[in-house]
C-alpha positions in Angstrom: -76.3 0.3 -9.4 -77.7 0.8 -12.8 -75.5 2.6 -15.4 -76.9 4.0 -18.6 -75.0 3.6 -21.8 -73.7 7.2 -21.6 -72.5 6.8 -18.1 -70.7 3.6 -18.9 -68.8 4.5 -22.1 -67.8 8.0 -21.5 -65.3 7.2 -18.6 -63.9 4.4 -20.6 -63.2 6.5 -23.7 -61.6 9.1 -21.5 -59.4 6.5 -20.0 -58.3 5.2 -23.4 -57.4 8.7 -24.4 -55.4 9.1 -21.1 -53.5 5.8 -21.7 -52.9 6.7 -25.4 -51.3 9.8 -24.3 -49.1 8.0 -21.8 -48.2 5.5 -24.5 -46.9 8.2 -26.7 -44.5 9.4 -24.0 -43.2 5.9 -22.9 -41.0 5.3 -26.0 -40.5 1.7 -25.3 -37.0 0.4 -26.4 -37.4 -2.3 -29.0 -35.4 -5.5 -29.1 -34.0 -4.4 -32.5 -32.8 -1.1 -30.8 -31.0 -3.0 -28.1 -29.4 -5.4 -30.5 -28.1 -2.4 -32.6 -26.8 -0.8 -29.4 -25.0 -4.1 -28.4 -23.5 -4.5 -31.8 -22.3 -0.9 -32.0 -20.6 -1.4 -28.7 -19.0 -4.7 -29.7 -17.7 -3.3 -32.9 -16.8 0.0 -31.4 -18.3 1.5 -34.6 -21.7 3.0 -35.6 -21.1 2.0 -39.3 -20.1 -1.7 -38.6 -22.9 -2.0 -36.0 -25.3 -0.6 -38.5 -24.1 -3.0 -41.2 -24.6 -6.0 -39.0 -28.3 -5.1 -38.6 -29.0 -4.1 -42.2 -29.7 -0.4 -41.4 -27.9 2.8 -42.2 -25.4 4.4 -39.9 -27.7 7.3 -39.4 -30.6 4.8 -38.2 -28.1 3.1 -35.9 -27.1 6.4 -34.4 -30.8 7.4 -34.0 -31.5 4.0 -32.3 -28.8 4.5 -29.7 -29.7 8.1 -29.3 -33.4 7.2 -28.4 -32.1 4.8 -25.7 -29.9 7.5 -24.2 -32.8 10.0 -24.4 -35.1 7.6 -22.6 -32.5 6.9 -19.9 -31.5 10.5 -19.6 -27.8 9.7 -19.6 -25.1 9.2 -22.4 -24.1 5.6 -22.9 -21.4 6.1 -25.5 -18.5 8.6 -25.5 -18.6 9.8 -29.1 -15.6 12.0 -28.6 -13.2 9.0 -28.3 -12.0 6.8 -31.2 -12.7 3.9 -31.1 -16.0 4.5 -29.4 -15.9 4.0 -25.5 -18.7 3.4 -23.1 -19.5 5.7 -20.2 -19.8 4.2 -16.7 -23.6 4.0 -17.1 -23.2 2.5 -20.7 -21.0 -0.4 -19.3 -23.7 -1.3 -16.8 -26.5 -1.1 -19.3 -24.5 -2.9 -22.0 -23.7 -6.0 -19.8 -27.4 -6.3 -18.9 -28.7 -5.7 -22.4 -26.1 -8.2 -24.0 -27.6 -11.0 -21.8 -31.1 -10.1 -22.7 -30.4 -10.1 -26.5 -28.2 -13.1 -26.4 -30.9 -15.1 -24.4 -33.7 -14.0 -26.8 -31.6 -14.9 -29.9 -30.7 -18.3 -28.5 -34.4 -19.0 -27.7 -35.3 -18.0 -31.1 -32.7 -20.2 -32.7 -33.7 -23.1 -30.5 -37.5 -22.9 -31.6 -36.5 -22.4 -35.2 -34.1 -25.4 -35.3 -36.8 -27.5 -33.7 -39.7 -26.5 -36.0 -38.2 -25.6 -39.3 -35.9 -26.3 -42.0 -34.0 -23.1 -41.4 -30.2 -23.7 -41.4 -28.6 -22.5 -38.1 -24.9 -21.6 -38.1 -22.3 -22.0 -35.5 -19.6 -19.3 -35.7 -16.2 -20.5 -34.5 -13.1 -18.4 -34.1 -9.9 -20.5 -34.1 -6.1 -20.2 -34.2 -4.9 -20.8 -37.7 -3.3 -24.2 -37.3 -6.5 -25.9 -35.9 -8.5 -24.9 -38.9 -5.8 -25.6 -41.5 -4.7 -29.1 -40.5 -7.5 -30.8 -38.6 -11.0 -29.6 -39.1 -12.3 -31.3 -42.1 -13.2 -34.4 -40.4 -15.0 -32.7 -37.6 -17.0 -30.7 -40.0 -17.9 -33.7 -42.3 -19.2 -35.7 -39.4 -21.2 -32.6 -37.9 -22.7 -32.1 -41.3 -23.7 -35.6 -41.8 -25.4 -35.9 -38.3 -26.9 -32.4 -38.3 -27.6 -31.2 -42.0 -29.9 -28.4 -40.6 -26.7 -26.8 -39.1 -23.7 -25.0 -40.6 -20.2 -24.1 -39.3 -18.5 -21.0 -40.1 -14.8 -20.6 -39.2 -12.8 -17.5 -38.7 -9.0 -17.9 -38.2 -7.4 -15.2 -36.2 -4.6 -14.3 -33.7 -4.9 -16.0 -30.4 -5.7 -12.9 -28.7 -8.6 -12.2 -31.2 -10.2 -15.6 -30.4 -11.0 -14.4 -26.8 -12.2 -11.1 -28.2 -14.5 -12.7 -30.8 -16.0 -15.0 -28.1 -16.5 -12.2 -25.6 -18.1 -9.7 -28.0 -20.5 -12.4 -29.5 -19.0 -12.5 -33.0 -18.1 -16.2 -32.2 -20.2 -18.8 -30.4 -17.0 -21.0 -29.7 -13.4 -20.5 -29.7 -10.5 -22.9 -30.4 -7.3 -22.0 -28.7 -4.1 -23.5 -27.4 -2.6 -23.0 -23.9 -5.7 -21.1 -22.6 -5.7 -18.7 -19.8 -8.5 -18.3 -17.4 -10.9 -15.3 -17.5 -13.9 -14.7 -15.3 -16.3 -14.4 -18.3 -14.8 -17.5 -20.2 -15.6 -21.2 -19.8 -12.8 -23.5 -20.9 -13.7 -26.9 -22.1 -10.6 -29.3 -22.4 -10.4 -30.7 -25.9 -7.2 -32.6 -26.9 -3.4 -32.7 -26.4 -0.9 -32.7 -29.3 2.6 -34.0 -28.7 5.3 -31.5 -29.5 8.3 -32.8 -31.6 11.7 -31.7 -32.8 11.6 -30.5 -36.4 14.3 -29.7 -38.9 14.9 -29.6 -42.7 16.3 -32.7 -44.3 19.7 -31.0 -44.9 20.2 -30.4 -41.1 22.7 -32.7 -39.3 20.0 -33.8 -36.9 18.1 -35.4 -39.8 20.8 -37.9 -40.3 20.6 -39.1 -36.6 18.5 -41.7 -35.1 17.9 -39.4 -32.0 19.2 -36.5 -30.4 19.7 -35.3 -26.8 18.4 -32.1 -25.3 21.9 -30.8 -24.8 22.5 -30.9 -28.5 20.1 -28.0 -28.9 22.2 -25.8 -26.7 23.4 -22.7 -28.6 21.8 -23.9 -31.9 19.7 -21.8 -34.3 16.1 -22.0 -33.5 13.0 -20.8 -35.2 10.6 -19.8 -32.4 7.1 -18.5 -31.8 6.5 -14.8 -31.1 7.4 -13.9 -27.5 3.8 -12.5 -26.8 2.2 -16.0 -27.4 1.5 -18.4 -24.7 3.0 -21.3 -26.5 6.4 -19.4 -26.7 6.3 -18.8 -22.9 5.6 -22.5 -22.1 8.4 -23.4 -24.6 10.9 -20.9 -23.0 10.1 -22.3 -19.5 10.6 -25.9 -20.7 14.0 -25.1 -22.1 15.0 -23.2 -19.0 14.1 -26.1 -16.8 16.4 -28.3 -18.9 19.1 -25.7 -18.9 19.0 -25.2 -22.6 19.6 -21.9 -24.3 18.9 -21.6 -28.0 19.7 -18.9 -30.6 16.3 -17.6 -31.8 17.0 -16.5 -35.4 13.4 -15.8 -36.3 10.1 -15.6 -34.5 6.5 -15.9 -36.0 3.0 -15.9 -34.6 1.8 -18.9 -36.6 3.0 -22.4 -37.4 2.8 -22.1 -41.1 5.4 -19.3 -41.1 7.7 -21.3 -38.9 7.6 -24.3 -41.2 8.3 -22.1 -44.3 11.3 -20.7 -42.4 12.6 -24.1 -41.5 12.6 -25.3 -45.1 14.9 -22.5 -46.1 17.3 -22.3 -43.1 19.7 -24.5 -41.2 17.6 -24.1 -37.9 15.4 -26.3 -35.9 12.1 -25.9 -34.1 9.6 -27.7 -31.8 6.2 -27.9 -33.1 2.9 -29.9 -32.6 3.1 -33.2 -34.3 -0.2 -33.0 -36.3 0.9 -29.8 -37.9 4.0 -31.1 -39.6 2.5 -34.5 -41.0 2.1 -33.2 -44.4 5.7 -31.8 -44.7 7.1 -35.1 -43.2 5.1 -37.2 -45.8 6.3 -35.1 -48.7 10.0 -35.0 -47.3 10.4 -31.2 -46.9 10.7 -31.5 -43.1 12.0 -34.2 -40.8 10.8 -35.2 -37.2 13.9 -36.3 -35.1 13.2 -38.2 -31.8 14.6 -36.3 -28.7 15.0 -37.8 -25.4 13.1 -35.9 -22.7 10.9 -33.9 -25.0 7.6 -34.8 -23.2 5.9 -31.6 -24.1 2.3 -31.3 -25.5 0.2 -28.5 -26.8 -3.2 -28.5 -25.0 -6.2 -27.4 -27.2 -9.3 -26.1 -25.7 -12.8 -24.9 -26.5 -13.8 -21.6 -25.0 -17.2 -20.0 -24.8 -18.6 -17.2 -23.0 -20.2 -17.9 -19.6 -24.0 -17.3 -19.2 -24.6 -17.4 -22.9 -27.3 -19.7 -23.9 -26.3 -23.0 -25.3 -28.3 -23.6 -28.5 -28.7 -27.2 -29.8 -26.3 -26.4 -32.8 -23.6 -25.3 -30.4 -24.0 -28.2 -28.0 -24.0 -30.7 -31.0 -20.8 -29.3 -32.4 -19.0 -29.3 -29.0 -20.0 -33.0 -28.8 -18.5 -33.8 -32.2 -15.3 -31.9 -31.2 -14.9 -34.0 -28.0 -15.9 -37.4 -29.6 -13.2 -37.1 -32.3 -10.8 -35.1 -30.1 -10.6 -38.0 -27.8 -8.7 -39.8 -30.5 -5.8 -37.5 -29.9 -4.7 -39.3 -26.7 -4.1 -42.8 -28.0 -2.5 -41.2 -31.1 -0.1 -39.2 -28.8 0.7 -42.4 -26.7 1.4 -44.4 -29.9 3.5 -41.7 -31.4 5.5 -41.2 -28.2 6.1 -45.0 -28.0 7.3 -45.0 -31.6 9.9 -42.2 -30.9 11.0 -43.7 -27.6 11.5 -47.1 -29.3 13.7 -45.3 -31.9 15.7 -43.6 -29.0 16.4 -46.9 -27.4 17.8 -48.4 -30.5 
């Protein structure tokens, strides 16, 4: 069949007009809008979510409102403080979070392979790991991968999990990890626990002490809510030891400062007291039967894309972290030799 120009073009133009009208009503959700929504949910705040995306609070609110308008249901309960998700919002957030994470990871991989752009690995860590032990890891990582950077945030142990789950951190460094369905645990290193006291304490003048000598003595402990405290309490109960917890803190630095000003003792990871032992402000005393270690692990969120930067940093951690096992064996052998004297 032969079509004239007019017969051919008019239906096409009409079709375009029809599609243009449909496009105006589709209101497709942008990736930027999804990311704003996810960040608002993670931060439980429109203002903080907006700040993370470089937009105003009003713009962030409008972006979320447009998504809700498109879906026809509220995703966020704005009457609650902090903000809370509706049932539909929880389903939508879980799916969108994976989409956004997958896209950002893919983008980061492409950029790192084809440009000089610096890619950052965000790590949430308990305080003691960052303070005492991390320089050598970062130095090797920077030397091998100058195109990557590492940024640390030291927080309470519970906040390490929160930071990894809400996407603020790519990795977490934690001791005595507990299992969660959304979290992958990667074994890292073990640190021997040792008996620590000030130089003025009677234990400091002894070659070694027995477990029973702790019974009834003053002890500076970890906060009861921490996993390390629960493991410590269990260990002491198993040996029939009861101590007098005169103070309790949620980080090792405070415990060491308390030991320096009291006549109490504590049990701490050996790497965290090396500086004080070297300068003479604290003493490590061998104690028979103290075969206790602090396990350190790397955690990451399951199903989150593993970028080359994250993978490379994990490799560095595990390579150097492997050194802790021979260090621990040598250290325990040294203590045991002193005990046998």
